[in-house]
PyMOL Python script that loads the backbone (N, CA, C, O; Angstrom):
from pymol import cmd

cmd.read_pdbstr("""\
ATOM      1  N   MET A   1      23.681 -14.158 -26.440  1.00  0.00           N
ATOM      2  CA  MET A   1      22.420 -14.781 -26.050  1.00  0.00           C
ATOM      3  C   MET A   1      22.323 -14.867 -24.527  1.00  0.00           C
ATOM      4  O   MET A   1      21.256 -14.655 -23.952  1.00  0.00           O
ATOM      5  N   VAL A   2      23.449 -15.181 -23.881  1.00  0.00           N
ATOM      6  CA  VAL A   2      23.461 -15.305 -22.416  1.00  0.00           C
ATOM      7  C   VAL A   2      23.281 -13.947 -21.747  1.00  0.00           C
ATOM      8  O   VAL A   2      22.690 -13.853 -20.671  1.00  0.00           O
ATOM      9  N   LEU A   3      23.796 -12.890 -22.391  1.00  0.00           N
ATOM     10  CA  LEU A   3      23.778 -11.566 -21.770  1.00  0.00           C
ATOM     11  C   LEU A   3      22.437 -10.849 -21.909  1.00  0.00           C
ATOM     12  O   LEU A   3      22.233  -9.808 -21.285  1.00  0.00           O
ATOM     13  N   ARG A   4      21.527 -11.382 -22.708  1.00  0.00           N
ATOM     14  CA  ARG A   4      20.238 -10.718 -22.888  1.00  0.00           C
ATOM     15  C   ARG A   4      19.483 -10.480 -21.583  1.00  0.00           C
ATOM     16  O   ARG A   4      18.956  -9.386 -21.385  1.00  0.00           O
ATOM     17  N   PRO A   5      19.410 -11.480 -20.670  1.00  0.00           N
ATOM     18  CA  PRO A   5      18.721 -11.234 -19.395  1.00  0.00           C
ATOM     19  C   PRO A   5      19.314 -10.052 -18.633  1.00  0.00           C
ATOM     20  O   PRO A   5      18.585  -9.326 -17.957  1.00  0.00           O
ATOM     21  N   CYS A   6      20.634  -9.849 -18.734  1.00  0.00           N
ATOM     22  CA  CYS A   6      21.286  -8.746 -18.030  1.00  0.00           C
ATOM     23  C   CYS A   6      20.708  -7.413 -18.488  1.00  0.00           C
ATOM     24  O   CYS A   6      20.452  -6.525 -17.675  1.00  0.00           O
ATOM     25  N   LEU A   7      20.507  -7.282 -19.778  1.00  0.00           N
ATOM     26  CA  LEU A   7      20.029  -6.020 -20.334  1.00  0.00           C
ATOM     27  C   LEU A   7      18.582  -5.756 -19.936  1.00  0.00           C
ATOM     28  O   LEU A   7      18.189  -4.604 -19.747  1.00  0.00           O
ATOM     29  N   SER A   8      17.790  -6.814 -19.809  1.00  0.00           N
ATOM     30  CA  SER A   8      16.373  -6.644 -19.498  1.00  0.00           C
ATOM     31  C   SER A   8      16.125  -6.451 -18.001  1.00  0.00           C
ATOM     32  O   SER A   8      15.001  -6.143 -17.604  1.00  0.00           O
ATOM     33  N   LEU A   9      17.152  -6.626 -17.163  1.00  0.00           N
ATOM     34  CA  LEU A   9      16.964  -6.532 -15.717  1.00  0.00           C
ATOM     35  C   LEU A   9      16.695  -5.104 -15.256  1.00  0.00           C
ATOM     36  O   LEU A   9      15.982  -4.900 -14.274  1.00  0.00           O
ATOM     37  N   LYS A  10      17.260  -4.104 -15.955  1.00  0.00           N
ATOM     38  CA  LYS A  10      17.078  -2.719 -15.526  1.00  0.00           C
ATOM     39  C   LYS A  10      15.600  -2.356 -15.474  1.00  0.00           C
ATOM     40  O   LYS A  10      15.145  -1.742 -14.509  1.00  0.00           O
ATOM     41  N   GLY A  11      14.853  -2.730 -16.502  1.00  0.00           N
ATOM     42  CA  GLY A  11      13.422  -2.434 -16.537  1.00  0.00           C
ATOM     43  C   GLY A  11      12.666  -3.174 -15.448  1.00  0.00           C
ATOM     44  O   GLY A  11      11.780  -2.604 -14.811  1.00  0.00           O
ATOM     45  N   SER A  12      13.005  -4.442 -15.227  1.00  0.00           N
ATOM     46  CA  SER A  12      12.292  -5.236 -14.241  1.00  0.00           C
ATOM     47  C   SER A  12      12.602  -4.753 -12.826  1.00  0.00           C
ATOM     48  O   SER A  12      11.755  -4.859 -11.939  1.00  0.00           O
ATOM     49  N   PHE A  13      13.812  -4.221 -12.603  1.00  0.00           N
ATOM     50  CA  PHE A  13      14.177  -3.755 -11.265  1.00  0.00           C
ATOM     51  C   PHE A  13      13.344  -2.537 -10.874  1.00  0.00           C
ATOM     52  O   PHE A  13      12.869  -2.453  -9.741  1.00  0.00           O
ATOM     53  N   SER A  14      13.158  -1.584 -11.804  1.00  0.00           N
ATOM     54  CA  SER A  14      12.348  -0.406 -11.498  1.00  0.00           C
ATOM     55  C   SER A  14      10.904  -0.829 -11.251  1.00  0.00           C
ATOM     56  O   SER A  14      10.223  -0.239 -10.413  1.00  0.00           O
ATOM     57  N   HIS A  15      10.434  -1.836 -11.965  1.00  0.00           N
ATOM     58  CA  HIS A  15       9.080  -2.355 -11.765  1.00  0.00           C
ATOM     59  C   HIS A  15       8.951  -2.949 -10.365  1.00  0.00           C
ATOM     60  O   HIS A  15       7.946  -2.738  -9.686  1.00  0.00           O
ATOM     61  N   VAL A  16       9.966  -3.686  -9.939  1.00  0.00           N
ATOM     62  CA  VAL A  16       9.951  -4.293  -8.606  1.00  0.00           C
ATOM     63  C   VAL A  16       9.951  -3.215  -7.533  1.00  0.00           C
ATOM     64  O   VAL A  16       9.233  -3.324  -6.540  1.00  0.00           O
ATOM     65  N   GLN A  17      10.759  -2.167  -7.730  1.00  0.00           N
ATOM     66  CA  GLN A  17      10.799  -1.072  -6.755  1.00  0.00           C
ATOM     67  C   GLN A  17       9.423  -0.439  -6.613  1.00  0.00           C
ATOM     68  O   GLN A  17       8.990  -0.135  -5.501  1.00  0.00           O
ATOM     69  N   LEU A  18       8.732  -0.237  -7.737  1.00  0.00           N
ATOM     70  CA  LEU A  18       7.393   0.350  -7.715  1.00  0.00           C
ATOM     71  C   LEU A  18       6.437  -0.551  -6.945  1.00  0.00           C
ATOM     72  O   LEU A  18       5.645  -0.073  -6.134  1.00  0.00           O
ATOM     73  N   VAL A  19       6.512  -1.849  -7.199  1.00  0.00           N
ATOM     74  CA  VAL A  19       5.643  -2.805  -6.512  1.00  0.00           C
ATOM     75  C   VAL A  19       5.899  -2.780  -5.010  1.00  0.00           C
ATOM     76  O   VAL A  19       4.957  -2.807  -4.219  1.00  0.00           O
ATOM     77  N   VAL A  20       7.178  -2.728  -4.612  1.00  0.00           N
ATOM     78  CA  VAL A  20       7.523  -2.710  -3.192  1.00  0.00           C
ATOM     79  C   VAL A  20       6.992  -1.441  -2.531  1.00  0.00           C
ATOM     80  O   VAL A  20       6.484  -1.491  -1.411  1.00  0.00           O
ATOM     81  N   MET A  21       7.107  -0.305  -3.216  1.00  0.00           N
ATOM     82  CA  MET A  21       6.603   0.959  -2.673  1.00  0.00           C
ATOM     83  C   MET A  21       5.092   0.903  -2.483  1.00  0.00           C
ATOM     84  O   MET A  21       4.580   1.316  -1.443  1.00  0.00           O
ATOM     85  N   LEU A  22       4.380   0.394  -3.484  1.00  0.00           N
ATOM     86  CA  LEU A  22       2.925   0.292  -3.395  1.00  0.00           C
ATOM     87  C   LEU A  22       2.518  -0.742  -2.355  1.00  0.00           C
ATOM     88  O   LEU A  22       1.493  -0.595  -1.689  1.00  0.00           O
ATOM     89  N   GLY A  23       3.330  -1.790  -2.221  1.00  0.00           N
ATOM     90  CA  GLY A  23       3.002  -2.888  -1.326  1.00  0.00           C
ATOM     91  C   GLY A  23       3.062  -2.540   0.152  1.00  0.00           C
ATOM     92  O   GLY A  23       2.578  -3.308   0.983  1.00  0.00           O
ATOM     93  N   CYS A  24       3.652  -1.387   0.501  1.00  0.00           N
ATOM     94  CA  CYS A  24       3.766  -1.010   1.909  1.00  0.00           C
ATOM     95  C   CYS A  24       2.394  -0.893   2.562  1.00  0.00           C
ATOM     96  O   CYS A  24       2.266  -1.102   3.768  1.00  0.00           O
ATOM     97  N   SER A  25       1.357  -0.557   1.773  1.00  0.00           N
ATOM     98  CA  SER A  25       0.025  -0.372   2.335  1.00  0.00           C
ATOM     99  C   SER A  25      -0.757  -1.684   2.381  1.00  0.00           C
ATOM    100  O   SER A  25      -1.815  -1.749   3.006  1.00  0.00           O
ATOM    101  N   ASP A  26      -0.252  -2.717   1.734  1.00  0.00           N
ATOM    102  CA  ASP A  26      -0.983  -3.984   1.672  1.00  0.00           C
ATOM    103  C   ASP A  26       0.003  -5.129   1.868  1.00  0.00           C
ATOM    104  O   ASP A  26       0.908  -5.308   1.053  1.00  0.00           O
ATOM    105  N   TRP A  27      -0.156  -5.901   2.930  1.00  0.00           N
ATOM    106  CA  TRP A  27       0.822  -6.950   3.258  1.00  0.00           C
ATOM    107  C   TRP A  27       0.943  -7.985   2.153  1.00  0.00           C
ATOM    108  O   TRP A  27       2.031  -8.514   1.923  1.00  0.00           O
ATOM    109  N   TYR A  28      -0.160  -8.288   1.459  1.00  0.00           N
ATOM    110  CA  TYR A  28      -0.096  -9.277   0.379  1.00  0.00           C
ATOM    111  C   TYR A  28       0.774  -8.771  -0.758  1.00  0.00           C
ATOM    112  O   TYR A  28       1.618  -9.504  -1.274  1.00  0.00           O
ATOM    113  N   LEU A  29       0.572  -7.523  -1.149  1.00  0.00           N
ATOM    114  CA  LEU A  29       1.400  -6.924  -2.196  1.00  0.00           C
ATOM    115  C   LEU A  29       2.847  -6.821  -1.732  1.00  0.00           C
ATOM    116  O   LEU A  29       3.776  -6.994  -2.521  1.00  0.00           O
ATOM    117  N   TRP A  30       3.031  -6.536  -0.432  1.00  0.00           N
ATOM    118  CA  TRP A  30       4.391  -6.418   0.102  1.00  0.00           C
ATOM    119  C   TRP A  30       5.112  -7.761   0.005  1.00  0.00           C
ATOM    120  O   TRP A  30       6.267  -7.823  -0.416  1.00  0.00           O
ATOM    121  N   LEU A  31       4.418  -8.845   0.401  1.00  0.00           N
ATOM    122  CA  LEU A  31       5.009 -10.182   0.303  1.00  0.00           C
ATOM    123  C   LEU A  31       5.337 -10.513  -1.146  1.00  0.00           C
ATOM    124  O   LEU A  31       6.384 -11.091  -1.439  1.00  0.00           O
ATOM    125  N   TRP A  32       4.428 -10.139  -2.057  1.00  0.00           N
ATOM    126  CA  TRP A  32       4.667 -10.393  -3.477  1.00  0.00           C
ATOM    127  C   TRP A  32       5.888  -9.613  -3.941  1.00  0.00           C
ATOM    128  O   TRP A  32       6.691 -10.118  -4.725  1.00  0.00           O
ATOM    129  N   GLY A  33       6.027  -8.388  -3.460  1.00  0.00           N
ATOM    130  CA  GLY A  33       7.180  -7.563  -3.813  1.00  0.00           C
ATOM    131  C   GLY A  33       8.481  -8.182  -3.321  1.00  0.00           C
ATOM    132  O   GLY A  33       9.482  -8.186  -4.038  1.00  0.00           O
ATOM    133  N   VAL A  34       8.469  -8.708  -2.092  1.00  0.00           N
ATOM    134  CA  VAL A  34       9.661  -9.371  -1.551  1.00  0.00           C
ATOM    135  C   VAL A  34       9.997 -10.594  -2.404  1.00  0.00           C
ATOM    136  O   VAL A  34      11.162 -10.851  -2.705  1.00  0.00           O
ATOM    137  N   HIS A  35       8.973 -11.335  -2.785  1.00  0.00           N
ATOM    138  CA  HIS A  35       9.180 -12.513  -3.639  1.00  0.00           C
ATOM    139  C   HIS A  35       9.818 -12.099  -4.960  1.00  0.00           C
ATOM    140  O   HIS A  35      10.726 -12.768  -5.453  1.00  0.00           O
ATOM    141  N   GLN A  36       9.342 -10.994  -5.531  1.00  0.00           N
ATOM    142  CA  GLN A  36       9.901 -10.497  -6.782  1.00  0.00           C
ATOM    143  C   GLN A  36      11.371 -10.117  -6.602  1.00  0.00           C
ATOM    144  O   GLN A  36      12.195 -10.370  -7.481  1.00  0.00           O
ATOM    145  N   MET A  37      11.697  -9.504  -5.454  1.00  0.00           N
ATOM    146  CA  MET A  37      13.081  -9.118  -5.187  1.00  0.00           C
ATOM    147  C   MET A  37      13.969 -10.362  -5.085  1.00  0.00           C
ATOM    148  O   MET A  37      15.099 -10.362  -5.575  1.00  0.00           O
ATOM    149  N   VAL A  38      13.459 -11.419  -4.449  1.00  0.00           N
ATOM    150  CA  VAL A  38      14.219 -12.668  -4.326  1.00  0.00           C
ATOM    151  C   VAL A  38      14.463 -13.262  -5.708  1.00  0.00           C
ATOM    152  O   VAL A  38      15.575 -13.687  -6.022  1.00  0.00           O
ATOM    153  N   VAL A  39      13.413 -13.288  -6.533  1.00  0.00           N
ATOM    154  CA  VAL A  39      13.545 -13.817  -7.894  1.00  0.00           C
ATOM    155  C   VAL A  39      14.549 -12.985  -8.674  1.00  0.00           C
ATOM    156  O   VAL A  39      15.387 -13.524  -9.397  1.00  0.00           O
ATOM    157  N   PHE A  40      14.458 -11.645  -8.523  1.00  0.00           N
ATOM    158  CA  PHE A  40      15.390 -10.750  -9.210  1.00  0.00           C
ATOM    159  C   PHE A  40      16.823 -11.044  -8.776  1.00  0.00           C
ATOM    160  O   PHE A  40      17.733 -11.075  -9.605  1.00  0.00           O
ATOM    161  N   GLY A  41      17.021 -11.259  -7.482  1.00  0.00           N
ATOM    162  CA  GLY A  41      18.357 -11.555  -6.970  1.00  0.00           C
ATOM    163  C   GLY A  41      18.921 -12.841  -7.556  1.00  0.00           C
ATOM    164  O   GLY A  41      20.099 -12.910  -7.903  1.00  0.00           O
ATOM    165  N   LEU A  42      18.068 -13.866  -7.664  1.00  0.00           N
ATOM    166  CA  LEU A  42      18.523 -15.139  -8.226  1.00  0.00           C
ATOM    167  C   LEU A  42      18.889 -14.976  -9.693  1.00  0.00           C
ATOM    168  O   LEU A  42      19.900 -15.511 -10.149  1.00  0.00           O
ATOM    169  N   ILE A  43      18.058 -14.229 -10.440  1.00  0.00           N
ATOM    170  CA  ILE A  43      18.343 -13.995 -11.863  1.00  0.00           C
ATOM    171  C   ILE A  43      19.646 -13.224 -11.997  1.00  0.00           C
ATOM    172  O   ILE A  43      20.472 -13.539 -12.853  1.00  0.00           O
ATOM    173  N   TRP A  44      19.834 -12.197 -11.141  1.00  0.00           N
ATOM    174  CA  TRP A  44      21.052 -11.374 -11.198  1.00  0.00           C
ATOM    175  C   TRP A  44      22.274 -12.237 -10.902  1.00  0.00           C
ATOM    176  O   TRP A  44      23.297 -12.112 -11.574  1.00  0.00           O
ATOM    177  N   GLN A  45      22.176 -13.112  -9.900  1.00  0.00           N
ATOM    178  CA  GLN A  45      23.287 -14.013  -9.564  1.00  0.00           C
ATOM    179  C   GLN A  45      23.631 -14.904 -10.751  1.00  0.00           C
ATOM    180  O   GLN A  45      24.801 -15.045 -11.108  1.00  0.00           O
ATOM    181  N   ASN A  46      22.614 -15.503 -11.362  1.00  0.00           N
ATOM    182  CA  ASN A  46      22.841 -16.377 -12.517  1.00  0.00           C
ATOM    183  C   ASN A  46      23.488 -15.596 -13.646  1.00  0.00           C
ATOM    184  O   ASN A  46      24.356 -16.115 -14.348  1.00  0.00           O
ATOM    185  N   CYS A  47      23.070 -14.360 -13.822  1.00  0.00           N
ATOM    186  CA  CYS A  47      23.602 -13.500 -14.872  1.00  0.00           C
ATOM    187  C   CYS A  47      25.092 -13.261 -14.636  1.00  0.00           C
ATOM    188  O   CYS A  47      25.894 -13.376 -15.563  1.00  0.00           O
ATOM    189  N   VAL A  48      25.463 -12.930 -13.404  1.00  0.00           N
ATOM    190  CA  VAL A  48      26.864 -12.664 -13.070  1.00  0.00           C
ATOM    191  C   VAL A  48      27.692 -13.929 -13.255  1.00  0.00           C
ATOM    192  O   VAL A  48      28.800 -13.873 -13.790  1.00  0.00           O
ATOM    193  N   VAL A  49      27.166 -15.065 -12.818  1.00  0.00           N
ATOM    194  CA  VAL A  49      27.881 -16.338 -12.960  1.00  0.00           C
ATOM    195  C   VAL A  49      28.099 -16.652 -14.432  1.00  0.00           C
ATOM    196  O   VAL A  49      29.179 -17.097 -14.819  1.00  0.00           O
ATOM    197  N   ASP A  50      27.070 -16.422 -15.265  1.00  0.00           N
ATOM    198  CA  ASP A  50      27.193 -16.684 -16.702  1.00  0.00           C
ATOM    199  C   ASP A  50      28.281 -15.809 -17.310  1.00  0.00           C
ATOM    200  O   ASP A  50      29.074 -16.284 -18.124  1.00  0.00           O
ATOM    201  N   ARG A  51      28.329 -14.544 -16.928  1.00  0.00           N
ATOM    202  CA  ARG A  51      29.339 -13.633 -17.465  1.00  0.00           C
ATOM    203  C   ARG A  51      30.731 -14.065 -17.008  1.00  0.00           C
ATOM    204  O   ARG A  51      31.688 -14.007 -17.779  1.00  0.00           O
ATOM    205  N   TRP A  52      30.838 -14.498 -15.751  1.00  0.00           N
ATOM    206  CA  TRP A  52      32.130 -14.955 -15.219  1.00  0.00           C
ATOM    207  C   TRP A  52      32.592 -16.194 -15.975  1.00  0.00           C
ATOM    208  O   TRP A  52      33.773 -16.323 -16.297  1.00  0.00           O
ATOM    209  N   LEU A  53      31.662 -17.106 -16.259  1.00  0.00           N
ATOM    210  CA  LEU A  53      32.005 -18.324 -16.995  1.00  0.00           C
ATOM    211  C   LEU A  53      32.477 -17.991 -18.404  1.00  0.00           C
ATOM    212  O   LEU A  53      33.419 -18.602 -18.907  1.00  0.00           O
ATOM    213  N   ILE A  54      31.821 -17.021 -19.041  1.00  0.00           N
ATOM    214  CA  ILE A  54      32.220 -16.618 -20.393  1.00  0.00           C
ATOM    215  C   ILE A  54      33.642 -16.065 -20.367  1.00  0.00           C
ATOM    216  O   ILE A  54      34.459 -16.407 -21.223  1.00  0.00           O
ATOM    217  N   ASP A  55      33.939 -15.214 -19.390  1.00  0.00           N
ATOM    218  CA  ASP A  55      35.290 -14.651 -19.267  1.00  0.00           C
ATOM    219  C   ASP A  55      36.302 -15.759 -18.964  1.00  0.00           C
ATOM    220  O   ASP A  55      37.420 -15.746 -19.479  1.00  0.00           O
ATOM    221  N   TYR A  56      35.903 -16.710 -18.131  1.00  0.00           N
ATOM    222  CA  TYR A  56      36.799 -17.807 -17.739  1.00  0.00           C
ATOM    223  C   TYR A  56      37.113 -18.704 -18.938  1.00  0.00           C
ATOM    224  O   TYR A  56      38.254 -19.125 -19.126  1.00  0.00           O
ATOM    225  N   ILE A  57      36.088 -18.991 -19.746  1.00  0.00           N
ATOM    226  CA  ILE A  57      36.275 -19.850 -20.927  1.00  0.00           C
ATOM    227  C   ILE A  57      37.208 -19.172 -21.925  1.00  0.00           C
ATOM    228  O   ILE A  57      38.028 -19.834 -22.561  1.00  0.00           O
ATOM    229  N   ARG A  58      37.084 -17.858 -22.062  1.00  0.00           N
ATOM    230  CA  ARG A  58      37.952 -17.115 -22.961  1.00  0.00           C
ATOM    231  C   ARG A  58      39.382 -17.184 -22.461  1.00  0.00           C
ATOM    232  O   ARG A  58      40.281 -16.617 -23.081  1.00  0.00           O
TER     233      ARG A  58
END
""", "prot")
cmd.dss("prot")
cmd.show_as("cartoon", "prot")
cmd.util.cbc("prot")
cmd.orient("prot")
């Protein structure tokens, strides 16, 4: 259950890359893309921490 977000991140990362590429022509979209990257980074960090905790508990 904890690892599900990890699996879904691959799709969201390519979506974020597309948004960042399109956002280069529009500062508002670019800022939104940066925000998405920050959110993605936080989710990825939480995902890694959760996996580390699972390994540690084992």
